[in-house]
N, C-alpha and C positions, 0 to 999 in steps of 0.2 A: 426422269429428271430429279425427282425427290430422292431417289436411291443414290444417284450419283452424288447429290450434295451431302447426303448422310455419310457416305463413305469417304468423301473428301474431308469432312470435318473429323471423322476417325483418324485419317491419314495425318492431319495436322494437329490432333488432340483436340478435346473439348475445350474452347477457349473459357467459357464462363467457369467451368470447375477448376480451371487451373490459374485463373486470374490472380488469385491471391499468392499463388506461388511465383508467378512471373515478375520479371523486373518491370519497372515502370516504362521503359523503353519498349519492352516487347508488348505490353498492354496496348500502348499508343500505337504502335505498328500494326496490332491486329484491328484496331479501331479505323486505321487509315485504309487497310486492305478491304475492310468491309464496306467503307464508303466508296472505294474504287468499284467494287461490285455493283454498287448501287447508281453508279454514275455512268455516262456515256462511255463507251469502249475507246479510249484514246491512249495508245500505248506511250506516245510522246509526252503527253500532258502528265500521265500518272507516273513515268519514270522520273520526271521533273519533280512531281510532288513527294515521291519516295526519297529522292536525293535531297531536297531542301529540308524536309523533315529530319533526315539523318544528320544534316549539318547542324541543325538546331540542338538535338539530343546530344551530338558529340561535343559541341562547344559548351553546353551546360556541364558537362563532365570535365572538359578539359581545363577549364579556368581553375579547378581545384586540384589538378594533377601536377606534380612538380616537374614532370618531364614533358608532358604533352603541350602541343602549340594550337591555338584555336585557328580556325578557318576563316570565320565570317565576323565574329565578334572582336572588334578592335582592330580590324584588318581592312586592306584593300583587296577586294574580291571581285575579279572581273571588271575593275574600273569603278566599283562601287565601295565606298569607305563607310564602315560602321563604327562610331566612336564608342570607346568602352573607357570609363573613368575608374574602373576597379570596384572590387566589393569585398567585404570582410569575409575571411574564411571562418566558418562556424566550427564548433566542437564536433558536430556530426555532419560532415560534408554531404553524405549520401541524402539527408533529409532536404538539404538546400538543392541538391541535383534534382530530387523528386519533384520539387516544387517549381524549380525553374522550367524543367522539361513539360511539366503539366500545363502550366500557364502559356508556355510558348506554343506548344502542340494544339491546344485548345484554340487559341486565337488563330493560329495559322489554317488550321483544318476548317474551322467555322468559315474563314474568308474563302478558302480555295473550293469549298463544296457549296456555297451560297447559291449557285445557279445550277446544281445537280438536279436532274428530274426527281430524285428522292431526297432533296435537300432537308425536308422536315425530319425524315427518319434519320438521316445522318447526324443531323444536329442534335436530335434527341439522344443519340447513342453517345456522342461527344460529350454532352452535358451530363449524362448519366454516369460515365466514368470519372470525369472532372469532380463531380460533387460527391461520388463515393469516397473520395480521398479527403472530403471535408474542406475543399476549396471553395471559394466564393467568386461565382460567375459574374458578379456584379462589380467586382473589384477590377477596374480597368486602368488605373495609373500606371505610367510607364517611367515615373521618376524613382529610380533605384538609389538615389543619393542618401537615403537613410538606412541603406543595406537591406531593402525589401527584396526578397528573392522572387516574390510574386510579380512585383513591378519590373524586375530584370527580365523575367520570362515574357511579359507583356511588351517590353521594349524590343527584344530580340525578334518576336513575332512581327512587330511593327516594321523593324528594319527589313526583314526577309520578305515582307509584303511589298515594301517600297522597292526592293531590288528586283522582284519578280515583275514589276511593272515597267522596268526598263531593261530587261535582260534579253531582248530580241524575241520573246515568245508571242509578243501581241496579246498577252492575257487580258489587257484592259478592254479588248475588243472580242473577248471570248475566243481568242487564238484563231480568229478568221484569217483567210488567205489575204494578202495585200496585193500580190502581183500576179500569181499563177492563173493561166487559163488553159483549159484542156483542149488538145489538138482535135480530139474525135468528138463527134455527136454521141449521145448516150445511147447504149444498147437497150432496146425494150425487150426485156427478157422473155416474157410469156408469148410475145407475137411470133417469135422466131423469124423475124425479118431478115432480109438480105443484108449481110454484114460485109459485103465485098467492096465498099467504098471508103473504108477507113484507112488510115495510116497504120500498117501492121506492125510498126515498130514503137508505137505510142499508146500510153494509157487510155483507156475507154471507160468513161463513167457508165454505171448501170443504173437503169430506171425501173422503180418498182411501184406497184400499187400501194403496198406498205412496206417499209424498210424498218427492220428490227435489228439493231446493232449486236455485236458481240456479247454484250451485257444483257441482252433481253430487253432494252428499252426501245419504244417507238420512237423512231428519229423524225424530227418535224420536217425534213425535206424528202420528198420521194426520189430524188436523184442526188445522193450525198456527193458533196464536194471532195475533192482530193485533200486527205487529212495531212495538214502541216508539211506541204512541200517546201516551205522556206524555213524549216526548222534548224538548218545548219548554222544559223546566225545566233542561235541561243548560247548563252555562256556556259561553257563546259566545266568539267573538273580537272581531268588529266590530260585531255587532248592537247597536243602541242601545236603551236602556232607554225612551226616549221613543216608540220605536216598538213598544212592548210593551203588549199588552192580556191581562189575565188574565180568561178567561171559564169558566163552569162549564156542563158538559153531563154532569153525573153526577159529575164530578171537575174539579178546577181545571185549566184547559188555559192554557198560556202560549204567546201567539200574537203573534209579531212580524209587522208589516207585514199585518195582517188584510185578506185580500182580499174579505171578504163571503161571503155563502152561495153554493153553486153552484145549478144549475137543478133545481129540485124538480118533480116530476110534476104536471101539471095534469088535472083532470076535463074532458077535451076533449069538448064536445057534438057536434063535427063537425070534419073536416079535421084529424086529429090531428097532422099534420106541422107545423102552425103552433105546436104546443107546443115550445118550445125543448129540453126534456128529450127528447121523442120524435125531434125533428130529430137531436140529438146522438148518439143511439145508433143511430138509423137510418143516419147516416153511417157509423158502424163497420161496420155490415152491408154497406153499399154498397162501402166499401174492401176489405172481405173477398172480395168478388166478384171481385177483381182478381187473386187468388192462383193462377191456373191456368195452368201453362205451355203448355197447348193453346191458350190465348188469344194471339193474335199481334199484339196492339196494342203498337206500338213508341213509344218516347220517346226524347228526348236527354237524358242523364243528366250531360252535361259542364257545367262552369261557365258555358259560353255560353248555357245554357238555364235552369239551376238556381242559384238564389242570390237572396236576398231584398233585393237593392239598391233595389227600388222601396218597400220598406216604410219609411214615416217614422213610423207609429204603429200600435200594435196595436189590434185590435178591442175595442169594449166593449159595444155593443148587439147584440141578436140579428141584426139586419139586416146589421151589419158582420161578425159571425161568418160569415153565410151567404155574404157576398162574399169573405171571406179564404180559406176552404176550398172547393175543387172537389168538390162533393157526389158527382158521376157520375164524374169522371175521376181524381180522386185528386190529392193536392198542394194546394199553397197559392199565393197570389200572389206574384209576383217574376219579374223579366225576365231574370235571369242577368246576366253581365258581358260587356261589349262586348269587352274585351281583357285579357290579363294585364299588369298595371302593371309587373311586374319584367323581363319579356321584351319588352313592347311589342307582341307578337303576339296575335292572336285565339286564343282557346280553340278546339281542335278538336273538333268534335261527336263524341259517342259514343252511337250509336243501339243500344238494347237492348230486350228485351221488359220491358214494364212489370211483368209477373208476376214475372219473375226478379229485377228490381230491388226490388220490394216485399218479397218473400219474403226476399232478402238482407238488406235493412235491418232487417226485424223481428228477425233473429238477430244480425246484426252489433252493432246498438246495445243489444240485450238484455244483452250482456256475458256470455254464458254458454251452455252450462254451462261449468264450469272458469273461472269468473268472478271478476274482481277488483272486481266491483260497479262502478256508475257512477262513484263518486269515484275508484276506483282505475284505472278505464279512462281518465279524463282525465289522470291521472298518466303513464300509459303514453304518451298522446299528447304531453304535455309532454315527456317524455323522447325521444320521436321528433323533436320540433322542436329540442330541445337538441343532438342527434346530427347533425342536418342540416349538411351541409358549407356551406351558404349562410347559416346562422344566425351572425350577429355578436353576440357576447355582450356588448352593451352594454345595461345594464338600463333598460328603458323606451325603448330606441333612442337613448340620450344617454349622453355622457360617455366614460370610459376602457372599454376591453374588459376583462372580469373574468375572473379565474381560473375554472376549471370549479367548484372548490370553491364560491366565493363565488356564482357563478351559480346553481349547484343549491340552496345553502341558502336564498338569497333567493326563488327561484322556488318552492320547496317551501313555505315559509312562505305565500306569497301564495296558492297554490293550495290548500294545506290548510286555510287560514283560510275561504276561499271555500266549500270543499266541507263544511267542519264546520258553518258557519253555515247552509248551505243545508239541510242535514239537520235541524238544529234548528228552522228556520223552517217548513220543509215538513211535517215530522212533527208539530209542534204544531198545524198546520192540519188534518192528516189526522186526528189523534186527536179533535179537536173536531167538525169537520164530519162525519166517519165516513160519507163518501159512498160509493154503490154503485159496483160494477164492471160493465163491459158484459155479462160473462157472466151475472150475475144479473138485471141489468135486462132484457136482451133475452129472456131465458127467462121472466121474470116477465110482460112484456107479451104475449108469445107465448101464454102460458097464459091470459091474459084474453081474448084475441081481437083484434078490430081496432077502430080508433077513427075510421075515415073515412066509414062509411055506417051511419047509424042505422036503416036500414030492414031491414037484415039481422039475423038472430037471434044472430049472434056479436058484434054491436057491443058494446063496452065502453069506457068513457071513458079506461081505463088501458091499453087495448090498442094493438098496433102500428098505424102509419099504413099505408095500403095504398098502394103505389108499383108501378105497372106494370112487369113484369119484374124485380122486385126483392123486393117483399113482396106476396103475394098470398093469397087463400083457396083452400084445396083443394076442388075440386069432383069429382062423380062422373065417373069415367073418368080421373082423374089417376094418374099413377105413383104418387103418395103416398096415394092414397085408402084403401089398406089392405083387410084382409079385411072383407066386409061394409060396406064404406065407412065403417069405424070412424074415419077421419081427416077425413071430409068436414065442412067447416065450420071445421076448424082452420087455423092459419096457417102458410104455408111462406114460406121466404126463400132467396134465392139466395146462397150463401156457400161459403167453403172447407168441405169436407164433414167434416173432423175426423179424429181418431185411429182411429176405427172402420174407415176404409177404408185403413189402412196396416198390413199385416202385416210387412213387411220394409222397415225404414227406409232401407236401402241401395239399394233397387230400386223401391220403390213411391212413387206420388204420389197424395195423396187427391184433388186437383183441386176444382173448383167445380161445383156443381150445385143443384137445389132440394132442400132438406132441411126437416124440420119445425122451426119457430122454436124449439121447446122443446128441440131438439137441437144448438142453436148452440154452436160452440166458438171461442175465440180461436186465432190461429196461435200455438200453443205446445206444448210437450211434454205428453202426457197425464198425466204424473206431476208436473207443475208447475202448468199452466194459466194461473194469475194469481197475482202476488205477493200474499203474505199480509198486506195492509194496504189501507186505503181508498185510492180513486182520487184524490180531489181534496185537494191539487193533485199534479200530476205531478212525482215527484222527478226523472226524466230531463229533464224541461225545465228545471227549476230548477238542477240540477247542471251540465247542459250550457251554459246561457246564462252561468252564473257562471264557469264554466272558460273559455268562448270570451272573455269580457271579461278574465278574467285574463290569458290568453295574449296578447291584444291589448295590454294595459298592459305585461306583462313584455317583450315583443319590440319595442314601440313600432311594431307594424304590424298592421293587420287581417287580413293575408293571410299564409298559410302560406308559409314560406321557398320562395323560387322562384316564387311565386304560385299554387302549388298542392300540396295533400296528396293522396296516393293509398293505395289498398289494393287489391291484386289478388285476384280471386275466380276460382278455377278451376272449369270445368264438372264437375258432379256430384261435387264434392269438398267443398264449403262447408257445405251445409245438413245439419242434423244429424237431424232426426226424419221427413224425407222426402228423396227423392232431389232433386238439384239444386245449383246452377241448371242449366238446359238449355244454357247457353252460358258461356264465360269472358269476364269484362269487368273494368273497374277502377273502383271508387268514386273519386270525386274531388270536392274541396271547394277553393275559391279562398280563402275566409276561414274563419276560426274560427266565426264566427257562421253561415256556410253550414252547417257541420258540425253545430252546435248545433241549427239549425233542422231538419235532416234527422233528428237524433234524435229531436225531438218528433214529426215525423210518422211515424216508424217505429213508434211506439208506438200509433198509430191504426190503421195496417195490421196491426199485430200483435194487435189486438183487446183491447189493454190499457187504453186510454184513449180517452174521447170528447173532442172539442174543448175542451169546457168546463174539462177538467182542465189543458189545455196553455198557455193564452196568459197566465193569471196567474202560472203557474209561470216562465214566460220573464221577466216583468216583475220579479218578485222576484229571479230569479237575477241579472239585469242590475244591479240595486241592489247586491246582496251582493258581485258581482264588483269594482264600483267601490269599494265601502267597505272590503273586505278589502285591496285594493292600496294605497288611501290610508292606512290605518292601519299597514300594513306599512312603507310609506315613511317615516312618522314615527319608527318604531322604527329603521330603517336609519340616518336621519340624527341620531337623538337629539334630536329637537324636542318629544317629548311632555312633557319636564320632570318625569318620574317619577324621582326620586332612588332609587338602588339602596340597599337595606338591607345595609349592610356588617358589621353587628354584631348581637348578640342584644339590644342595648339597646332597650327599649320596643317589642319586636316582638309583634305581635298577630295571631291567628287568630279570625276570627268564622264561626260555622257553625251549621247548614246554611243556605245562601243560594242560592236561595230557601228560606224557613222555613215551618214549619207553626204550631206553638204556642210552641215554646221556642227561644231564641236562646242559644248557647253562646259566650262570650268567654274566649279563653285569652291571657294577656298576661304578659310578664315584668316589667311595672310593678307592683310589690309595694307599693302605698300606696292611699290612699283615691282612688277615681275617681268623678267626676260623669259619669252617664251622661245624655245629652240626646238625644231624638228629635224629628226635624223632619219635616214634610211637605215635598213638593217645592216648594211655595210659600214656604217659609221659616217656616211657622208652628210654633212649639214645642208639641209634644203632651205631653211630660212631662219632668221632670227628676228624677233620683234619685241619691242618693250611695251607693256601695258600697265596703265595705272589703275590699280583696283581699290576703290573706296568702298564699293557696295558689296563685296563678296562675290561678284559675278563677272566673268569674262567669257565672251564668245568669239570663237574664230570661224570665219568663213572659209572653208576649204573644198569648195566645189570644184576647183580646177585640179585637185590632187588626183592622181591616178589611182587605181585599185591596187591595194597592197597593204603591207605591215610597216608600221613606222614606230619611232620611239619619240615621244614628247616629254621634254624637260622643262621644269619651271625653276628659275634661278633668282635668288635674291639680289638685292643692290651690292650685297658684300660677297657675291659669287658662292653663297651657300646653296646647296640643292634643297629645294622645297618639295619637288615631287618629280617622279619618273614613271611614265606609264607606256605600255605597248598600246598602239592605237591601230585599228583595223578599219580599213575604207573598202 
């Protein structure tokens, strides 16, 4: 583990030695990433932290740029208005930006990580950086009327904190679930209990003696709850209301870009492998059989052979899925790259054991332990690209070379928006479809029997399909037959044997062999096993594809700088919960999308996702990456046409949005207001006059059907005071 962290730091450059050379935005981003590593592994929460931080840093820069438009400061953002009365432009704007960013980030991060399991460490780190700039942590004023940039930074953080307490995340209650309830009882992992009585289409909690999350923190609950199943309600960046559907599966789920349902189990009368559900989870078993260093199967892992340049469209039908993924040998279609377009030279083949490659991928892209979670991992890759000597900092590959500060600020906004929107989109889907994970599905089907031969007594339409040398029936004389043939007739699978076969993680290897199907494990730590949330869709697939598109757009090239990105892996130093790999090698990616696709495949080798979780996650991530970049570009150029609110006149806050039954309107327009509610088609639904002498008006809208509406506030002389989209 120590070796892994050492090389990760080399991969990302040594932060302390470069701190003086970095922009202030980069230094605060590094502090945030380290705080994430020290916090609970919550991809949703930290995608939001990365995005909100990127907004503060961007707005601090944008108020002094003649073209750029702020996002949050002086604007209505997601129904929340932040007043901005303006501030003087100094002789050296960069000094003012530095001060605003530092105060804003110090206040926001101190607040957001106050309840972290390592809060003391993180706060000390924040304070060390902050005071190294000569700033005063005791200065807490947010009155910037005297042109105090420190006060403006404090004010911006205060407003972002207030925004975050009403943005749908339930931050004020530590992001706990409000409505979701698991359909299945927890699986007691070590007892190998009968798992045949669950709903095989629904997520199942896992029960541990001790649960250690992906960041290496001991979790306070032995049976972790579903993480953020209601996250679809959080205020996004570029997700569009026209792509939003509100559905109910016990509670209202806000789903953007609805992918439709996953593959549900079929009552197979024969040939169970023809059931897409059983094929998906059987493929996970098949790829698990690759994880044995004693297996000498060799593959070329260089860009010469790996890279999906041949993919012009993603699969949609079951037959297309079967053709896309290699069931027996692993990987997916893709012919690699003929040559490096930067050097003009062919990529050099790199031949390694498939078992080492698959095991390393499962851990590298899992981002842990000591993880900055997938959103943070892609920020580290962004920083790696920014630091590369061959990176030319022309945003989008065009125009003038930007300063490090402007490059970082713009890049972080694009990446932050993409990661945040991916979390909202995917976790809204996870919460609604509530789909099962491989460990539960495989143990369930194995408990049922087999679904290929109805002449046998162990036939069950929900059983595992029989596949020679992969999934078979235990017969008398089998090594797994047990005492008095107690296991005869049960199902065995050839897979990674699991943590029961590892006593010393520094020297032992579990290997691959026949095991009872009811004893199947993903390739993960026994104190973690599987993330505590539903599988469909894959967050890794969506995060990674959105990040790859973002990096392509930011740099203006689909290729890593120099035509290849690399990460060195040392023999017997990288793997965490068993010894390995058995040889040293280098992970390589020609394009950002190649790295993204590798991430998706790693989750199958790791036993975390079947293919059905993957593809639609990639598709949504692709869409989000493009939309985040396009919206950010409009802010950079000031072409959105959203005027900045420079004074308190007619300022209005409307919340909560999305709402349940009552809408609160807070406005400084102290006169009679006519409130009009319209459908999206323009039909007026009601009109009412409200006398506002207190700055507060409440609307009871419990009768309103779920949907999206337009609320207008009009003065007595028919002037528009405000207009907002309202979601119920």
